[in-house]
C-alpha angles and dihedrals in degrees: 000000000000117000117251110260111247121227112252109230119236117255113275089234092066115108090202105086108193098158118082121236123227096267104358095106092046096048094048096046114110102152140070121023097004098146090097137034094195111123093216090064104038147013129203108242126206103229089207099037123232092237092054089061096045125111089239090063100035091050089063088068106033139043123254090255092052091046089056088051089053090049090056089053093047092052089063100038120094104217131131127201089210093055117128090246090061101047134071131173112239129189124250126219096267092070090071094057108024111083089202090069110107119240117258102085095102118116094020125104120240116261089220098055116087097329093134128072099350101055097034094048092049092053091047090054091048091052091050092055101034105031120014098040093045095044095050091051091051092046092049091056092042092245099118121119113191088227088062093058089047091052092048090053092047090048088053090053091049092048096051095039087055089050092053096047092043092049092052090056096052118120091010097311137286096289093055092043092048093050094044101034094123091058093042101048095151099049111017095097097052102086091050093058125094091197108121089199122051112328114234112253114254129198115247116241132212089225095180088064095052117112134200132046124330088257092054092047092050091061088063096053125100094007115172118255 
């Protein structure tokens, strides 16, 4: 069996930092569900995901020569994937069942509902159209300013952060939809989903009637219709 190919790290000299550090994203996060730091209740989400900025993803859209051109641009562009602008704390499924979970998760989608591949793929497509294709054209004609690539990446963070916060507010927000899911069977699941397309329908659950441990109950949440 062939060994899995390891990702080659970017040169230290690059100003464009697209690989997360161990705690960089956590330490810089100041938005979203910040009422708790407990990992069982929340995760810090990269608004523009790490994988969407990787060579493995970008190379699906551009030639090797154009990828090299993008690398030259990245080397001169001061942007960090762990920056506060590109991270947001999102709730995990246990907050909906565990009474010890602090308030504050309302109007935010769940980090465990349609993150991959739906959300990540949508961001990757957005970057192709709004960042990589435009940057390589500018670079080829010697019109690229590193500040322009930085702005395009920050605009991407703004765009997808707005999507996440807007999605969590749909149909009155996640708290309302969670409490009234039995009377809203066709829409209750929508604000929990990170899917920028059409969220996958989920069966409502009479969660007060569930038995067993929190872990056992969690398996019954957000089941497909």
